[in-house]
SEZA-965741 format. One record per residue (C-alpha): residue number from 0; residue in three letters; x, y, z. Coordinates in steps of 0.2 Angstrom, whole numbers. Layout:
% residues N
NUM:ALA:X:Y:Z
...
***
This chain:
% residues 247
0:MET:211:1072:395
1:ASN:227:1069:391
2:LEU:235:1052:385
3:SER:240:1047:400
4:ASP:224:1049:408
5:VAL:215:1041:393
6:ARG:229:1026:396
7:ASP:222:1026:414
8:LEU:205:1024:410
9:ILE:210:1009:397
10:THR:220:1000:407
11:GLY:207:1002:422
12:ALA:194:992:411
13:ASP:192:975:413
14:SER:181:974:396
15:VAL:188:984:381
16:THR:177:986:365
17:VAL:186:994:349
18:LEU:183:1002:333
19:THR:193:1004:320
20:GLY:190:1013:302
21:ALA:201:1019:288
22:GLY:209:1033:297
23:VAL:221:1017:306
24:SER:228:1012:289
25:THR:231:1028:282
26:GLU:250:1028:290
27:SER:251:1011:283
28:GLY:248:1018:266
29:ILE:232:1015:262
30:PRO:222:1031:259
31:ASP:205:1033:268
32:TYR:189:1038:262
33:ARG:180:1056:266
34:GLY:196:1065:275
35:PRO:203:1077:263
36:LYS:217:1068:254
37:GLY:201:1054:253
38:ALA:198:1042:237
39:TRP:181:1048:238
40:THR:188:1066:242
41:THR:200:1069:227
42:ASP:189:1054:214
43:PRO:170:1054:219
44:ASP:166:1044:205
45:SER:179:1030:213
46:ALA:162:1028:224
47:LYS:153:1019:211
48:TYR:165:1005:212
49:VAL:160:1000:231
50:ASP:138:1004:224
51:ILE:128:988:222
52:GLU:119:995:208
53:TYR:132:1003:198
54:TYR:142:987:198
55:VAL:126:973:193
56:ARG:122:986:179
57:ASP:138:992:172
58:PRO:151:977:165
59:GLU:162:994:163
60:ILE:163:994:181
61:ARG:165:975:186
62:ARG:182:974:173
63:ARG:187:991:181
64:SER:184:982:198
65:TRP:195:969:194
66:LEU:209:978:187
67:ARG:207:990:204
68:ARG:208:972:216
69:GLY:225:969:208
70:GLU:232:986:210
71:HIS:225:989:230
72:PRO:239:991:240
73:ALA:234:978:256
74:TRP:242:967:245
75:THR:258:975:249
76:VAL:257:986:264
77:GLU:261:981:282
78:PRO:254:986:299
79:ASN:259:1001:309
80:PRO:260:1006:326
81:ALA:241:1007:329
82:HIS:237:987:325
83:HIS:253:981:335
84:ALA:246:992:348
85:LEU:230:985:346
86:VAL:237:966:348
87:GLU:245:970:362
88:LEU:232:976:371
89:GLU:221:960:367
90:LYS:239:950:374
91:THR:231:957:391
92:GLY:216:950:390
93:ARG:205:963:392
94:LEU:199:965:373
95:ARG:180:959:372
96:ALA:182:962:351
97:LEU:191:971:340
98:ILE:178:979:327
99:THR:185:982:310
100:GLN:177:995:295
101:ASN:195:991:286
102:ILE:193:976:271
103:ASP:213:975:271
104:GLY:216:961:283
105:LEU:230:972:293
106:HIS:225:969:308
107:GLN:225:948:305
108:LYS:241:953:297
109:ALA:249:961:312
110:GLY:244:947:324
111:SER:226:949:331
112:SER:215:934:332
113:PRO:203:932:318
114:GLU:191:925:331
115:ALA:195:942:339
116:VAL:191:955:324
117:LEU:173:955:318
118:GLU:174:963:300
119:ILE:159:972:297
120:HIS:162:979:279
121:GLY:170:961:275
122:ASN:189:959:269
123:ILE:195:961:250
124:PHE:205:945:251
125:GLY:188:934:245
126:VAL:178:933:234
127:GLU:159:926:232
128:CYS:144:923:218
129:MET:129:934:223
130:GLU:119:919:214
131:CYS:124:903:224
132:ASP:136:910:235
133:ALA:151:899:233
134:LEU:167:907:240
135:THR:183:907:230
136:THR:200:916:236
137:MET:201:935:224
138:ARG:222:928:221
139:ALA:212:917:210
140:ALA:199:927:203
141:LEU:214:940:200
142:ASP:222:924:191
143:ARG:210:921:180
144:VAL:208:941:176
145:GLU:230:940:168
146:ALA:224:925:160
147:GLY:212:936:148
148:GLU:196:935:157
149:PRO:190:952:159
150:ASP:176:949:172
151:PRO:175:930:178
152:HIS:159:923:184
153:CYS:155:910:195
154:LEU:164:894:189
155:ASP:152:880:198
156:CYS:134:891:192
157:GLY:139:904:179
158:GLY:131:920:193
159:MET:142:935:195
160:LEU:157:938:205
161:LYS:163:947:215
162:SER:174:953:231
163:THR:168:947:249
164:THR:168:967:254
165:ILE:150:975:259
166:PHE:144:986:245
167:PHE:133:1002:245
168:GLY:114:997:244
169:GLN:122:976:254
170:ASN:117:974:271
171:LEU:131:967:284
172:LYS:130:950:289
173:PRO:117:951:302
174:GLU:129:937:313
175:VAL:147:951:310
176:LEU:133:965:315
177:ARG:124:954:331
178:ALA:142:950:336
179:SER:148:968:336
180:ALA:132:974:342
181:GLU:136:962:359
182:ALA:152:967:361
183:ALA:146:987:361
184:ALA:137:984:375
185:ASP:148:973:386
186:CYS:162:982:388
187:ASP:168:994:401
188:VAL:176:1008:388
189:PHE:175:1009:371
190:VAL:185:1016:359
191:ALA:184:1022:341
192:VAL:198:1025:332
193:GLY:200:1031:316
194:THR:183:1031:311
195:SER:172:1047:305
196:LEU:158:1037:315
197:THR:147:1044:299
198:VAL:143:1025:293
199:PHE:128:1017:300
200:PRO:126:1003:306
201:ALA:146:1005:311
202:ALA:142:1022:321
203:GLY:126:1014:329
204:LEU:136:1005:339
205:VAL:144:1019:349
206:ASP:124:1019:354
207:VAL:124:1005:358
208:ALA:141:1004:371
209:VAL:137:1021:379
210:GLN:118:1019:383
211:SER:124:998:391
212:GLY:134:1010:399
213:ALA:153:1011:395
214:ARG:163:1024:393
215:LEU:169:1031:375
216:VAL:187:1038:370
217:VAL:187:1045:352
218:CYS:204:1044:344
219:ASN:202:1054:328
220:ALA:208:1068:318
221:GLU:194:1078:311
222:PRO:177:1080:325
223:THR:166:1067:322
224:PRO:146:1066:328
225:TYR:150:1059:343
226:ASP:161:1067:352
227:ARG:151:1076:363
228:LYS:144:1057:370
229:ALA:162:1053:373
230:THR:175:1055:390
231:ALA:193:1056:379
232:VAL:194:1063:363
233:VAL:211:1058:358
234:ARG:218:1070:342
235:GLU:235:1067:341
236:PRO:242:1054:328
237:ILE:234:1037:329
238:GLY:251:1025:324
239:GLU:257:1039:339
240:SER:242:1041:353
241:LEU:238:1021:353
242:PRO:250:1015:358
243:ALA:253:1029:370
244:ILE:234:1023:379
245:LEU:233:1005:375
246:VAL:251:1000:379
***
């Protein structure tokens, strides 16, 4: 299928569910993880910062994690045309849900409704206590780091704090996973964008969609394990191809 054919497929659908991964945000300046220049490809040890076992047992990992959070590009970068194209899709009333593996908040910053966005891996802008589940903002925690607390703890119970992102070794939030599965099962077309489709249970949403009768569109620079199940595979740069097939 060429881009025009893919656009016809999507515009002819009454209900479209979209799953986005790191590749959607690379054009905004946020590196992906597993690509040729990805964060974990160039520095495999960086994965330790999102591994709950390392985080809990190693104070030095936590101290470095707080510094890295303050330096995360999500604080300063802007949405790109791919994010804006998804906003336009929502305006048509045909977007069933926007499921994202990204933690950068760029979908909402572009104008996607918070109600439409399902952040299955959480986001970097919140902080939670691992003991009492108290929530606060990342900005408040980083202010404490800048004031001299290298590893701030919960002000309510003294428990360990972490970002409201899902680390390796943690389960996804059941309510978010359930809503995502429902959106995958209840759409005419499922579009997977900028994701390697190798991380589960997120990748399993593709199976849910296809088994429920949805047609699958994969937009990714590199091959994925689900390309053979797709009605269409798009390899063009996401910042160019997504506006072409959605708007």
